Structures are given as C-alpha cells and as structure tokens.
PDB file of N, CA, C and O in Angstrom, chain B, residues numbered from 101:
ATOM      1  N   MET B 101     120.931  73.813  81.604  1.00  0.00           N
ATOM      2  CA  MET B 101     121.900  72.915  82.188  1.00  0.00           C
ATOM      3  C   MET B 101     121.513  71.492  81.827  1.00  0.00           C
ATOM      4  O   MET B 101     120.330  71.156  81.771  1.00  0.00           O
ATOM      5  N   LEU B 102     122.521  70.654  81.580  1.00  0.00           N
ATOM      6  CA  LEU B 102     122.308  69.245  81.255  1.00  0.00           C
ATOM      7  C   LEU B 102     123.279  68.410  82.071  1.00  0.00           C
ATOM      8  O   LEU B 102     124.480  68.679  82.096  1.00  0.00           O
ATOM      9  N   LYS B 103     122.747  67.398  82.734  1.00  0.00           N
ATOM     10  CA  LYS B 103     123.578  66.453  83.467  1.00  0.00           C
ATOM     11  C   LYS B 103     123.695  65.193  82.622  1.00  0.00           C
ATOM     12  O   LYS B 103     122.699  64.691  82.103  1.00  0.00           O
ATOM     13  N   ILE B 104     124.915  64.687  82.486  1.00  0.00           N
ATOM     14  CA  ILE B 104     125.187  63.473  81.725  1.00  0.00           C
ATOM     15  C   ILE B 104     125.793  62.451  82.677  1.00  0.00           C
ATOM     16  O   ILE B 104     126.842  62.694  83.274  1.00  0.00           O
ATOM     17  N   SER B 105     125.126  61.303  82.816  1.00  0.00           N
ATOM     18  CA  SER B 105     125.645  60.222  83.651  1.00  0.00           C
ATOM     19  C   SER B 105     125.849  58.994  82.777  1.00  0.00           C
ATOM     20  O   SER B 105     125.079  58.748  81.848  1.00  0.00           O
ATOM     21  N   ILE B 106     126.882  58.230  83.075  1.00  0.00           N
ATOM     22  CA  ILE B 106     127.161  57.001  82.339  1.00  0.00           C
ATOM     23  C   ILE B 106     127.134  55.845  83.325  1.00  0.00           C
ATOM     24  O   ILE B 106     127.871  55.826  84.311  1.00  0.00           O
ATOM     25  N   LEU B 107     126.263  54.878  83.032  1.00  0.00           N
ATOM     26  CA  LEU B 107     126.119  53.703  83.887  1.00  0.00           C
ATOM     27  C   LEU B 107     126.558  52.483  83.092  1.00  0.00           C
ATOM     28  O   LEU B 107     126.025  52.208  82.017  1.00  0.00           O
ATOM     29  N   ASP B 108     127.525  51.757  83.621  1.00  0.00           N
ATOM     30  CA  ASP B 108     128.060  50.577  82.951  1.00  0.00           C
ATOM     31  C   ASP B 108     127.604  49.321  83.661  1.00  0.00           C
ATOM     32  O   ASP B 108     127.579  49.264  84.891  1.00  0.00           O
ATOM     33  N   SER B 109     127.243  48.312  82.880  1.00  0.00           N
ATOM     34  CA  SER B 109     127.001  46.973  83.414  1.00  0.00           C
ATOM     35  C   SER B 109     127.636  45.984  82.444  1.00  0.00           C
ATOM     36  O   SER B 109     128.183  46.381  81.415  1.00  0.00           O
ATOM     37  N   ALA B 110     127.562  44.710  82.771  1.00  0.00           N
ATOM     38  CA  ALA B 110     128.205  43.684  81.946  1.00  0.00           C
ATOM     39  C   ALA B 110     127.618  43.609  80.546  1.00  0.00           C
ATOM     40  O   ALA B 110     128.326  43.277  79.595  1.00  0.00           O
ATOM     41  N   ASP B 111     126.315  43.918  80.407  1.00  0.00           N
ATOM     42  CA  ASP B 111     125.680  43.750  79.097  1.00  0.00           C
ATOM     43  C   ASP B 111     125.223  45.040  78.431  1.00  0.00           C
ATOM     44  O   ASP B 111     124.760  45.008  77.291  1.00  0.00           O
ATOM     45  N   GLU B 112     125.343  46.181  79.117  1.00  0.00           N
ATOM     46  CA  GLU B 112     124.929  47.427  78.476  1.00  0.00           C
ATOM     47  C   GLU B 112     125.638  48.634  79.062  1.00  0.00           C
ATOM     48  O   GLU B 112     126.159  48.605  80.177  1.00  0.00           O
ATOM     49  N   LYS B 113     125.639  49.687  78.275  1.00  0.00           N
ATOM     50  CA  LYS B 113     126.105  50.999  78.718  1.00  0.00           C
ATOM     51  C   LYS B 113     124.908  51.921  78.597  1.00  0.00           C
ATOM     52  O   LYS B 113     124.266  51.972  77.548  1.00  0.00           O
ATOM     53  N   LYS B 114     124.600  52.648  79.657  1.00  0.00           N
ATOM     54  CA  LYS B 114     123.470  53.561  79.636  1.00  0.00           C
ATOM     55  C   LYS B 114     123.973  54.986  79.837  1.00  0.00           C
ATOM     56  O   LYS B 114     124.705  55.276  80.783  1.00  0.00           O
ATOM     57  N   ILE B 115     123.567  55.865  78.930  1.00  0.00           N
ATOM     58  CA  ILE B 115     123.869  57.287  79.050  1.00  0.00           C
ATOM     59  C   ILE B 115     122.572  57.970  79.460  1.00  0.00           C
ATOM     60  O   ILE B 115     121.592  57.961  78.715  1.00  0.00           O
ATOM     61  N   VAL B 116     122.575  58.558  80.646  1.00  0.00           N
ATOM     62  CA  VAL B 116     121.379  59.194  81.193  1.00  0.00           C
ATOM     63  C   VAL B 116     121.524  60.706  81.051  1.00  0.00           C
ATOM     64  O   VAL B 116     122.493  61.299  81.526  1.00  0.00           O
ATOM     65  N   LEU B 117     120.543  61.319  80.389  1.00  0.00           N
ATOM     66  CA  LEU B 117     120.536  62.773  80.213  1.00  0.00           C
ATOM     67  C   LEU B 117     119.437  63.364  81.089  1.00  0.00           C
ATOM     68  O   LEU B 117     118.322  62.846  81.141  1.00  0.00           O
ATOM     69  N   GLU B 118     119.769  64.460  81.778  1.00  0.00           N
ATOM     70  CA  GLU B 118     118.801  65.132  82.636  1.00  0.00           C
ATOM     71  C   GLU B 118     118.908  66.639  82.421  1.00  0.00           C
ATOM     72  O   GLU B 118     119.980  67.221  82.583  1.00  0.00           O
ATOM     73  N   GLY B 119     117.791  67.264  82.056  1.00  0.00           N
ATOM     74  CA  GLY B 119     117.771  68.703  81.855  1.00  0.00           C
ATOM     75  C   GLY B 119     117.514  69.068  80.410  1.00  0.00           C
ATOM     76  O   GLY B 119     116.825  68.344  79.690  1.00  0.00           O
ATOM     77  N   LYS B 120     118.070  70.193  79.985  1.00  0.00           N
ATOM     78  CA  LYS B 120     117.842  70.707  78.633  1.00  0.00           C
ATOM     79  C   LYS B 120     118.903  70.200  77.664  1.00  0.00           C
ATOM     80  O   LYS B 120     120.094  70.470  77.824  1.00  0.00           O
ATOM     81  N   PHE B 121     118.445  69.457  76.654  1.00  0.00           N
ATOM     82  CA  PHE B 121     119.346  68.937  75.620  1.00  0.00           C
ATOM     83  C   PHE B 121     119.389  69.966  74.495  1.00  0.00           C
ATOM     84  O   PHE B 121     118.833  69.762  73.416  1.00  0.00           O
ATOM     85  N   THR B 122     120.063  71.068  74.779  1.00  0.00           N
ATOM     86  CA  THR B 122     120.176  72.203  73.858  1.00  0.00           C
ATOM     87  C   THR B 122     121.639  72.655  73.858  1.00  0.00           C
ATOM     88  O   THR B 122     122.436  72.214  74.687  1.00  0.00           O
ATOM     89  N   GLU B 123     121.980  73.543  72.915  1.00  0.00           N
ATOM     90  CA  GLU B 123     123.332  74.100  72.928  1.00  0.00           C
ATOM     91  C   GLU B 123     123.493  74.926  74.194  1.00  0.00           C
ATOM     92  O   GLU B 123     122.537  75.568  74.631  1.00  0.00           O
ATOM     93  N   PRO B 124     124.647  74.926  74.779  1.00  0.00           N
ATOM     94  CA  PRO B 124     125.935  74.401  74.344  1.00  0.00           C
ATOM     95  C   PRO B 124     126.194  72.947  74.758  1.00  0.00           C
ATOM     96  O   PRO B 124     127.279  72.422  74.508  1.00  0.00           O
ATOM     97  N   TRP B 125     125.221  72.299  75.382  1.00  0.00           N
ATOM     98  CA  TRP B 125     125.452  70.951  75.922  1.00  0.00           C
ATOM     99  C   TRP B 125     125.362  69.849  74.867  1.00  0.00           C
ATOM    100  O   TRP B 125     125.837  68.738  75.100  1.00  0.00           O
ATOM    101  N   ILE B 126     124.764  70.136  73.720  1.00  0.00           N
ATOM    102  CA  ILE B 126     124.663  69.123  72.667  1.00  0.00           C
ATOM    103  C   ILE B 126     126.042  68.668  72.229  1.00  0.00           C
ATOM    104  O   ILE B 126     126.269  67.473  72.036  1.00  0.00           O
ATOM    105  N   SER B 127     126.957  69.599  72.071  1.00  0.00           N
ATOM    106  CA  SER B 127     128.310  69.222  71.637  1.00  0.00           C
ATOM    107  C   SER B 127     128.988  68.352  72.690  1.00  0.00           C
ATOM    108  O   SER B 127     129.789  67.483  72.347  1.00  0.00           O
ATOM    109  N   GLU B 128     128.683  68.570  73.951  1.00  0.00           N
ATOM    110  CA  GLU B 128     129.258  67.739  75.014  1.00  0.00           C
ATOM    111  C   GLU B 128     128.705  66.315  74.951  1.00  0.00           C
ATOM    112  O   GLU B 128     129.445  65.352  75.152  1.00  0.00           O
ATOM    113  N   VAL B 129     127.413  66.180  74.675  1.00  0.00           N
ATOM    114  CA  VAL B 129     126.807  64.857  74.528  1.00  0.00           C
ATOM    115  C   VAL B 129     127.439  64.135  73.327  1.00  0.00           C
ATOM    116  O   VAL B 129     127.724  62.940  73.399  1.00  0.00           O
ATOM    117  N   ALA B 130     127.653  64.855  72.242  1.00  0.00           N
ATOM    118  CA  ALA B 130     128.290  64.257  71.061  1.00  0.00           C
ATOM    119  C   ALA B 130     129.687  63.746  71.413  1.00  0.00           C
ATOM    120  O   ALA B 130     130.059  62.647  71.002  1.00  0.00           O
ATOM    121  N   LYS B 131     130.464  64.524  72.167  1.00  0.00           N
ATOM    122  CA  LYS B 131     131.800  64.089  72.584  1.00  0.00           C
ATOM    123  C   LYS B 131     131.722  62.822  73.433  1.00  0.00           C
ATOM    124  O   LYS B 131     132.484  61.876  73.230  1.00  0.00           O
ATOM    125  N   VAL B 132     130.795  62.818  74.381  1.00  0.00           N
ATOM    126  CA  VAL B 132     130.624  61.648  75.250  1.00  0.00           C
ATOM    127  C   VAL B 132     130.267  60.430  74.410  1.00  0.00           C
ATOM    128  O   VAL B 132     130.835  59.355  74.599  1.00  0.00           O
ATOM    129  N   TRP B 133     129.318  60.597  73.473  1.00  0.00           N
ATOM    130  CA  TRP B 133     128.886  59.470  72.653  1.00  0.00           C
ATOM    131  C   TRP B 133     130.046  58.928  71.818  1.00  0.00           C
ATOM    132  O   TRP B 133     130.266  57.717  71.794  1.00  0.00           O
ATOM    133  N   TYR B 134     130.783  59.787  71.143  1.00  0.00           N
ATOM    134  CA  TYR B 134     131.884  59.323  70.302  1.00  0.00           C
ATOM    135  C   TYR B 134     132.962  58.630  71.139  1.00  0.00           C
ATOM    136  O   TYR B 134     133.556  57.645  70.700  1.00  0.00           O
ATOM    137  N   ARG B 135     133.208  59.140  72.327  1.00  0.00           N
ATOM    138  CA  ARG B 135     134.197  58.524  73.215  1.00  0.00           C
ATOM    139  C   ARG B 135     133.705  57.159  73.707  1.00  0.00           C
ATOM    140  O   ARG B 135     134.456  56.185  73.684  1.00  0.00           O
ATOM    141  N   GLU B 136     132.454  57.088  74.149  1.00  0.00           N
ATOM    142  CA  GLU B 136     131.917  55.865  74.744  1.00  0.00           C
ATOM    143  C   GLU B 136     131.699  54.754  73.723  1.00  0.00           C
ATOM    144  O   GLU B 136     131.699  53.581  74.099  1.00  0.00           O
ATOM    145  N   GLN B 137     131.514  55.080  72.449  1.00  0.00           N
ATOM    146  CA  GLN B 137     131.356  54.057  71.414  1.00  0.00           C
ATOM    147  C   GLN B 137     132.526  53.090  71.415  1.00  0.00           C
ATOM    148  O   GLN B 137     132.355  51.895  71.172  1.00  0.00           O
ATOM    149  N   GLY B 138     133.696  53.599  71.682  1.00  0.00           N
ATOM    150  CA  GLY B 138     134.901  52.774  71.677  1.00  0.00           C
ATOM    151  C   GLY B 138     134.988  51.810  72.845  1.00  0.00           C
ATOM    152  O   GLY B 138     135.821  50.903  72.843  1.00  0.00           O
ATOM    153  N   TYR B 139     134.131  51.998  73.847  1.00  0.00           N
ATOM    154  CA  TYR B 139     134.171  51.151  75.034  1.00  0.00           C
ATOM    155  C   TYR B 139     132.958  50.238  75.158  1.00  0.00           C
ATOM    156  O   TYR B 139     132.709  49.695  76.234  1.00  0.00           O
ATOM    157  N   LEU B 140     132.205  50.059  74.088  1.00  0.00           N
ATOM    158  CA  LEU B 140     131.015  49.196  74.153  1.00  0.00           C
ATOM    159  C   LEU B 140     131.393  47.719  74.220  1.00  0.00           C
ATOM    160  O   LEU B 140     130.762  46.951  74.946  1.00  0.00           O
ATOM    161  N   ASN B 141     132.405  47.323  73.480  1.00  0.00           N
ATOM    162  CA  ASN B 141     132.867  45.932  73.494  1.00  0.00           C
ATOM    163  C   ASN B 141     131.723  44.935  73.334  1.00  0.00           C
ATOM    164  O   ASN B 141     131.624  43.968  74.089  1.00  0.00           O
ATOM    165  N   GLY B 142     130.867  45.175  72.356  1.00  0.00           N
ATOM    166  CA  GLY B 142     129.766  44.261  72.073  1.00  0.00           C
ATOM    167  C   GLY B 142     128.525  44.466  72.915  1.00  0.00           C
ATOM    168  O   GLY B 142     127.516  43.794  72.697  1.00  0.00           O
ATOM    169  N   ARG B 143     128.575  45.381  73.874  1.00  0.00           N
ATOM    170  CA  ARG B 143     127.399  45.649  74.710  1.00  0.00           C
ATOM    171  C   ARG B 143     126.445  46.574  73.979  1.00  0.00           C
ATOM    172  O   ARG B 143     126.845  47.310  73.078  1.00  0.00           O
ATOM    173  N   SER B 144     125.182  46.530  74.373  1.00  0.00           N
ATOM    174  CA  SER B 144     124.208  47.461  73.813  1.00  0.00           C
ATOM    175  C   SER B 144     124.367  48.817  74.502  1.00  0.00           C
ATOM    176  O   SER B 144     124.927  48.916  75.594  1.00  0.00           O
ATOM    177  N   CYS B 145     123.866  49.848  73.842  1.00  0.00           N
ATOM    178  CA  CYS B 145     123.923  51.197  74.404  1.00  0.00           C
ATOM    179  C   CYS B 145     122.512  51.771  74.452  1.00  0.00           C
ATOM    180  O   CYS B 145     121.756  51.684  73.483  1.00  0.00           O
ATOM    181  N   ILE B 146     122.176  52.350  75.580  1.00  0.00           N
ATOM    182  CA  ILE B 146     120.863  52.949  75.797  1.00  0.00           C
ATOM    183  C   ILE B 146     121.070  54.410  76.186  1.00  0.00           C
ATOM    184  O   ILE B 146     121.946  54.728  76.990  1.00  0.00           O
ATOM    185  N   VAL B 147     120.260  55.293  75.612  1.00  0.00           N
ATOM    186  CA  VAL B 147     120.245  56.690  76.043  1.00  0.00           C
ATOM    187  C   VAL B 147     118.890  56.932  76.699  1.00  0.00           C
ATOM    188  O   VAL B 147     117.842  56.782  76.070  1.00  0.00           O
ATOM    189  N   ASP B 148     118.933  57.305  77.966  1.00  0.00           N
ATOM    190  CA  ASP B 148     117.724  57.516  78.764  1.00  0.00           C
ATOM    191  C   ASP B 148     117.365  58.999  78.743  1.00  0.00           C
ATOM    192  O   ASP B 148     118.107  59.844  79.244  1.00  0.00           O
ATOM    193  N   LEU B 149     116.203  59.295  78.147  1.00  0.00           N
ATOM    194  CA  LEU B 149     115.726  60.675  78.022  1.00  0.00           C
ATOM    195  C   LEU B 149     114.620  60.998  79.031  1.00  0.00           C
ATOM    196  O   LEU B 149     113.952  62.024  78.903  1.00  0.00           O
ATOM    197  N   THR B 150     114.420  60.137  80.027  1.00  0.00           N
ATOM    198  CA  THR B 150     113.310  60.281  80.964  1.00  0.00           C
ATOM    199  C   THR B 150     113.246  61.668  81.595  1.00  0.00           C
ATOM    200  O   THR B 150     112.163  62.240  81.718  1.00  0.00           O
ATOM    201  N   ASP B 151     114.387  62.210  81.993  1.00  0.00           N
ATOM    202  CA  ASP B 151     114.397  63.497  82.690  1.00  0.00           C
ATOM    203  C   ASP B 151     114.865  64.662  81.827  1.00  0.00           C
ATOM    204  O   ASP B 151     115.309  65.686  82.348  1.00  0.00           O
ATOM    205  N   VAL B 152     114.765  64.508  80.499  1.00  0.00           N
ATOM    206  CA  VAL B 152     115.083  65.617  79.592  1.00  0.00           C
ATOM    207  C   VAL B 152     113.855  66.517  79.501  1.00  0.00           C
ATOM    208  O   VAL B 152     112.735  66.037  79.320  1.00  0.00           O
ATOM    209  N   THR B 153     114.074  67.826  79.630  1.00  0.00           N
ATOM    210  CA  THR B 153     112.961  68.776  79.635  1.00  0.00           C
ATOM    211  C   THR B 153     112.804  69.534  78.321  1.00  0.00           C
ATOM    212  O   THR B 153     111.752  70.124  78.072  1.00  0.00           O
ATOM    213  N   ASP B 154     113.838  69.525  77.476  1.00  0.00           N
ATOM    214  CA  ASP B 154     113.777  70.258  76.215  1.00  0.00           C
ATOM    215  C   ASP B 154     114.825  69.679  75.263  1.00  0.00           C
ATOM    216  O   ASP B 154     115.931  69.338  75.682  1.00  0.00           O
ATOM    217  N   ILE B 155     114.473  69.571  73.992  1.00  0.00           N
ATOM    218  CA  ILE B 155     115.418  69.111  72.971  1.00  0.00           C
ATOM    219  C   ILE B 155     115.286  70.039  71.774  1.00  0.00           C
ATOM    220  O   ILE B 155     114.192  70.207  71.237  1.00  0.00           O
ATOM    221  N   ASP B 156     116.391  70.641  71.353  1.00  0.00           N
ATOM    222  CA  ASP B 156     116.324  71.519  70.184  1.00  0.00           C
ATOM    223  C   ASP B 156     116.659  70.719  68.918  1.00  0.00           C
ATOM    224  O   ASP B 156     117.038  69.552  69.020  1.00  0.00           O
ATOM    225  N   PRO B 157     116.527  71.318  67.734  1.00  0.00           N
ATOM    226  CA  PRO B 157     116.760  70.586  66.484  1.00  0.00           C
ATOM    227  C   PRO B 157     118.150  69.942  66.382  1.00  0.00           C
ATOM    228  O   PRO B 157     118.276  68.860  65.810  1.00  0.00           O
ATOM    229  N   CYS B 158     119.174  70.571  66.914  1.00  0.00           N
ATOM    230  CA  CYS B 158     120.510  69.968  66.896  1.00  0.00           C
ATOM    231  C   CYS B 158     120.544  68.720  67.774  1.00  0.00           C
ATOM    232  O   CYS B 158     121.202  67.736  67.438  1.00  0.00           O
ATOM    233  N   GLY B 159     119.846  68.764  68.879  1.00  0.00           N
ATOM    234  CA  GLY B 159     119.745  67.598  69.748  1.00  0.00           C
ATOM    235  C   GLY B 159     119.041  66.453  69.047  1.00  0.00           C
ATOM    236  O   GLY B 159     119.430  65.293  69.185  1.00  0.00           O
ATOM    237  N   MET B 160     118.000  66.785  68.293  1.00  0.00           N
ATOM    238  CA  MET B 160     117.278  65.767  67.521  1.00  0.00           C
ATOM    239  C   MET B 160     118.214  65.121  66.500  1.00  0.00           C
ATOM    240  O   MET B 160     118.157  63.911  66.286  1.00  0.00           O
ATOM    241  N   ALA B 161     119.070  65.920  65.873  1.00  0.00           N
ATOM    242  CA  ALA B 161     120.007  65.395  64.879  1.00  0.00           C
ATOM    243  C   ALA B 161     121.003  64.436  65.528  1.00  0.00           C
ATOM    244  O   ALA B 161     121.302  63.384  64.962  1.00  0.00           O
ATOM    245  N   ILE B 162     121.517  64.781  66.699  1.00  0.00           N
ATOM    246  CA  ILE B 162     122.447  63.898  67.411  1.00  0.00           C
ATOM    247  C   ILE B 162     121.748  62.593  67.777  1.00  0.00           C
ATOM    248  O   ILE B 162     122.322  61.516  67.617  1.00  0.00           O
ATOM    249  N   LEU B 163     120.512  62.682  68.268  1.00  0.00           N
ATOM    250  CA  LEU B 163     119.768  61.469  68.628  1.00  0.00           C
ATOM    251  C   LEU B 163     119.509  60.599  67.407  1.00  0.00           C
ATOM    252  O   LEU B 163     119.571  59.374  67.500  1.00  0.00           O
ATOM    253  N   SER B 164     119.221  61.214  66.262  1.00  0.00           N
ATOM    254  CA  SER B 164     119.027  60.449  65.020  1.00  0.00           C
ATOM    255  C   SER B 164     120.301  59.688  64.665  1.00  0.00           C
ATOM    256  O   SER B 164     120.246  58.517  64.291  1.00  0.00           O
ATOM    257  N   GLY B 165     121.437  60.352  64.782  1.00  0.00           N
ATOM    258  CA  GLY B 165     122.709  59.703  64.508  1.00  0.00           C
ATOM    259  C   GLY B 165     122.983  58.552  65.467  1.00  0.00           C
ATOM    260  O   GLY B 165     123.522  57.520  65.067  1.00  0.00           O
ATOM    261  N   MET B 166     122.617  58.726  66.720  1.00  0.00           N
ATOM    262  CA  MET B 166     122.800  57.657  67.701  1.00  0.00           C
ATOM    263  C   MET B 166     121.937  56.444  67.333  1.00  0.00           C
ATOM    264  O   MET B 166     122.389  55.303  67.432  1.00  0.00           O
ATOM    265  N   ILE B 167     120.704  56.696  66.911  1.00  0.00           N
ATOM    266  CA  ILE B 167     119.823  55.598  66.506  1.00  0.00           C
ATOM    267  C   ILE B 167     120.441  54.857  65.325  1.00  0.00           C
ATOM    268  O   ILE B 167     120.447  53.626  65.297  1.00  0.00           O
ATOM    269  N   ARG B 168     120.959  55.598  64.353  1.00  0.00           N
ATOM    270  CA  ARG B 168     121.615  54.970  63.196  1.00  0.00           C
ATOM    271  C   ARG B 168     122.801  54.097  63.629  1.00  0.00           C
ATOM    272  O   ARG B 168     123.111  53.091  62.991  1.00  0.00           O
ATOM    273  N   ASP B 169     123.453  54.500  64.722  1.00  0.00           N
ATOM    274  CA  ASP B 169     124.598  53.743  65.233  1.00  0.00           C
ATOM    275  C   ASP B 169     124.171  52.583  66.142  1.00  0.00           C
ATOM    276  O   ASP B 169     125.020  51.888  66.701  1.00  0.00           O
ATOM    277  N   GLY B 170     122.853  52.374  66.290  1.00  0.00           N
ATOM    278  CA  GLY B 170     122.362  51.229  67.058  1.00  0.00           C
ATOM    279  C   GLY B 170     121.964  51.507  68.489  1.00  0.00           C
ATOM    280  O   GLY B 170     121.680  50.573  69.240  1.00  0.00           O
ATOM    281  N   VAL B 171     121.935  52.767  68.886  1.00  0.00           N
ATOM    282  CA  VAL B 171     121.539  53.122  70.247  1.00  0.00           C
ATOM    283  C   VAL B 171     120.024  52.973  70.400  1.00  0.00           C
ATOM    284  O   VAL B 171     119.259  53.289  69.489  1.00  0.00           O
ATOM    285  N   LYS B 172     119.614  52.489  71.561  1.00  0.00           N
ATOM    286  CA  LYS B 172     118.188  52.431  71.888  1.00  0.00           C
ATOM    287  C   LYS B 172     117.868  53.630  72.779  1.00  0.00           C
ATOM    288  O   LYS B 172     118.521  53.841  73.801  1.00  0.00           O
ATOM    289  N   LEU B 173     116.867  54.410  72.389  1.00  0.00           N
ATOM    290  CA  LEU B 173     116.416  55.534  73.197  1.00  0.00           C
ATOM    291  C   LEU B 173     115.264  55.076  74.073  1.00  0.00           C
ATOM    292  O   LEU B 173     114.386  54.345  73.614  1.00  0.00           O
ATOM    293  N   VAL B 174     115.261  55.500  75.331  1.00  0.00           N
ATOM    294  CA  VAL B 174     114.163  55.198  76.241  1.00  0.00           C
ATOM    295  C   VAL B 174     113.745  56.477  76.946  1.00  0.00           C
ATOM    296  O   VAL B 174     114.528  57.418  77.077  1.00  0.00           O
ATOM    297  N   GLY B 175     112.492  56.495  77.399  1.00  0.00           N
ATOM    298  CA  GLY B 175     111.984  57.648  78.139  1.00  0.00           C
ATOM    299  C   GLY B 175     110.560  57.419  78.558  1.00  0.00           C
ATOM    300  O   GLY B 175     109.877  56.540  78.033  1.00  0.00           O
ATOM    301  N   ASN B 176     110.115  58.209  79.502  1.00  0.00           N
ATOM    302  CA  ASN B 176     108.743  58.157  79.987  1.00  0.00           C
ATOM    303  C   ASN B 176     107.981  59.372  79.479  1.00  0.00           C
ATOM    304  O   ASN B 176     108.571  60.334  78.988  1.00  0.00           O
ATOM    305  N   GLY B 177     106.706  59.312  79.601  1.00  0.00           N
ATOM    306  CA  GLY B 177     105.879  60.438  79.191  1.00  0.00           C
ATOM    307  C   GLY B 177     105.479  60.311  77.739  1.00  0.00           C
ATOM    308  O   GLY B 177     106.234  59.816  76.902  1.00  0.00           O
ATOM    309  N   MET B 178     104.283  60.766  77.463  1.00  0.00           N
ATOM    310  CA  MET B 178     103.736  60.635  76.121  1.00  0.00           C
ATOM    311  C   MET B 178     104.552  61.398  75.088  1.00  0.00           C
ATOM    312  O   MET B 178     104.809  60.874  74.005  1.00  0.00           O
ATOM    313  N   LEU B 179     104.963  62.613  75.396  1.00  0.00           N
ATOM    314  CA  LEU B 179     105.709  63.423  74.436  1.00  0.00           C
ATOM    315  C   LEU B 179     107.080  62.813  74.141  1.00  0.00           C
ATOM    316  O   LEU B 179     107.512  62.784  72.989  1.00  0.00           O
ATOM    317  N   THR B 180     107.759  62.331  75.168  1.00  0.00           N
ATOM    318  CA  THR B 180     109.080  61.727  74.963  1.00  0.00           C
ATOM    319  C   THR B 180     108.965  60.446  74.149  1.00  0.00           C
ATOM    320  O   THR B 180     109.770  60.210  73.248  1.00  0.00           O
ATOM    321  N   ARG B 181     107.981  59.622  74.456  1.00  0.00           N
ATOM    322  CA  ARG B 181     107.798  58.385  73.687  1.00  0.00           C
ATOM    323  C   ARG B 181     107.448  58.696  72.240  1.00  0.00           C
ATOM    324  O   ARG B 181     107.909  58.009  71.328  1.00  0.00           O
ATOM    325  N   TYR B 182     106.631  59.735  72.021  1.00  0.00           N
ATOM    326  CA  TYR B 182     106.286  60.141  70.653  1.00  0.00           C
ATOM    327  C   TYR B 182     107.541  60.621  69.914  1.00  0.00           C
ATOM    328  O   TYR B 182     107.747  60.278  68.750  1.00  0.00           O
ATOM    329  N   LEU B 183     108.358  61.397  70.580  1.00  0.00           N
ATOM    330  CA  LEU B 183     109.607  61.888  69.993  1.00  0.00           C
ATOM    331  C   LEU B 183     110.509  60.726  69.595  1.00  0.00           C
ATOM    332  O   LEU B 183     111.059  60.715  68.493  1.00  0.00           O
ATOM    333  N   ILE B 184     110.661  59.755  70.479  1.00  0.00           N
ATOM    334  CA  ILE B 184     111.504  58.591  70.197  1.00  0.00           C
ATOM    335  C   ILE B 184     110.959  57.815  69.005  1.00  0.00           C
ATOM    336  O   ILE B 184     111.710  57.434  68.107  1.00  0.00           O
ATOM    337  N   GLU B 185     109.647  57.584  69.000  1.00  0.00           N
ATOM    338  CA  GLU B 185     109.010  56.872  67.890  1.00  0.00           C
ATOM    339  C   GLU B 185     109.217  57.604  66.565  1.00  0.00           C
ATOM    340  O   GLU B 185     109.526  56.985  65.547  1.00  0.00           O
ATOM    341  N   THR B 186     109.045  58.916  66.588  1.00  0.00           N
ATOM    342  CA  THR B 186     109.210  59.735  65.389  1.00  0.00           C
ATOM    343  C   THR B 186     110.644  59.661  64.864  1.00  0.00           C
ATOM    344  O   THR B 186     110.858  59.517  63.661  1.00  0.00           O
ATOM    345  N   LEU B 187     111.614  59.757  65.756  1.00  0.00           N
ATOM    346  CA  LEU B 187     113.013  59.669  65.345  1.00  0.00           C
ATOM    347  C   LEU B 187     113.331  58.296  64.772  1.00  0.00           C
ATOM    348  O   LEU B 187     114.032  58.191  63.766  1.00  0.00           O
ATOM    349  N   GLN B 188     112.825  57.253  65.399  1.00  0.00           N
ATOM    350  CA  GLN B 188     113.078  55.900  64.909  1.00  0.00           C
ATOM    351  C   GLN B 188     112.490  55.700  63.518  1.00  0.00           C
ATOM    352  O   GLN B 188     113.120  55.090  62.655  1.00  0.00           O
ATOM    353  N   GLN B 189     111.295  56.208  63.305  1.00  0.00           N
ATOM    354  CA  GLN B 189     110.669  56.077  61.981  1.00  0.00           C
ATOM    355  C   GLN B 189     111.437  56.882  60.944  1.00  0.00           C
ATOM    356  O   GLN B 189     111.620  56.433  59.813  1.00  0.00           O
ATOM    357  N   LYS B 190     111.883  58.057  61.327  1.00  0.00           N
ATOM    358  CA  LYS B 190     112.638  58.908  60.397  1.00  0.00           C
ATOM    359  C   LYS B 190     113.934  58.227  59.974  1.00  0.00           C
ATOM    360  O   LYS B 190     114.336  58.316  58.814  1.00  0.00           O
ATOM    361  N   VAL B 191     114.581  57.555  60.906  1.00  0.00           N
ATOM    362  CA  VAL B 191     115.846  56.894  60.633  1.00  0.00           C
ATOM    363  C   VAL B 191     115.611  55.521  60.007  1.00  0.00           C
ATOM    364  O   VAL B 191     116.510  54.949  59.391  1.00  0.00           O
ATOM    365  N   GLY B 192     114.387  54.992  60.170  1.00  0.00           N
ATOM    366  CA  GLY B 192     114.077  53.677  59.622  1.00  0.00           C
ATOM    367  C   GLY B 192     114.498  52.545  60.544  1.00  0.00           C
ATOM    368  O   GLY B 192     114.781  51.434  60.097  1.00  0.00           O
ATOM    369  N   ASN B 193     114.536  52.845  61.844  1.00  0.00           N
ATOM    370  CA  ASN B 193     114.972  51.862  62.839  1.00  0.00           C
ATOM    371  C   ASN B 193     113.914  51.752  63.921  1.00  0.00           C
ATOM    372  O   ASN B 193     114.149  52.157  65.059  1.00  0.00           O
ATOM    373  N   VAL B 194     112.757  51.212  63.583  1.00  0.00           N
ATOM    374  CA  VAL B 194     111.671  51.081  64.552  1.00  0.00           C
ATOM    375  C   VAL B 194     111.969  49.884  65.430  1.00  0.00           C
ATOM    376  O   VAL B 194     112.160  48.769  64.944  1.00  0.00           O
ATOM    377  N   GLN B 195     112.006  50.134  66.761  1.00  0.00           N
ATOM    378  CA  GLN B 195     112.341  49.062  67.705  1.00  0.00           C
ATOM    379  C   GLN B 195     111.108  48.554  68.395  1.00  0.00           C
ATOM    380  O   GLN B 195     111.194  47.650  69.226  1.00  0.00           O
TER     381      GLN B 195
END
C-alpha cells in the first residue's frame, strides 16, 4: 500500500509518499506527478520519501525522471539518503 499526499504552499508543492513504492502504485504516482507538473506555476517541487519502506526498479526509474524534471527528493535515514544521492549522480543532478 502507498499513501500519496500533496501539500501546497506559496513557494513549493510537496508530494509525500508513505509505504511501498512498488507496482501497482508506481503508475499512480506517475499520474499524480504528470498532473501536478501543470500546477507548479514557477514553484519548486519536492518529493518526500521519509516514510517509504520499499522502492522497486520501476519506482527508481520514475524518481530518476522526476529529478530530470527538476524535482528535489528528500528523506531521512542513511539508506534513503544514499538512494537519493545515487539517483542524483546517475541523472547528473547533484543537489
């Protein structure tokens, strides 16, 4: 199960993921991301992975695409931070 929350403020949009970022929920996250891109209006976008417990290879691919589109990934824990760093280096977008 994956919970997707969207938090809007004047300067950013935050997409919070909680649970397993695996199929069949990956396609739902992709739909949310493509829909929400149209509502950024110059704001930054953050995807919060703090409470994600599992990410499969398809999830990694979606996150890579989000990074390429300018999304900042955040999360706690050594493994999550390592994952974010690895994805950023792979995409060539070290923040």
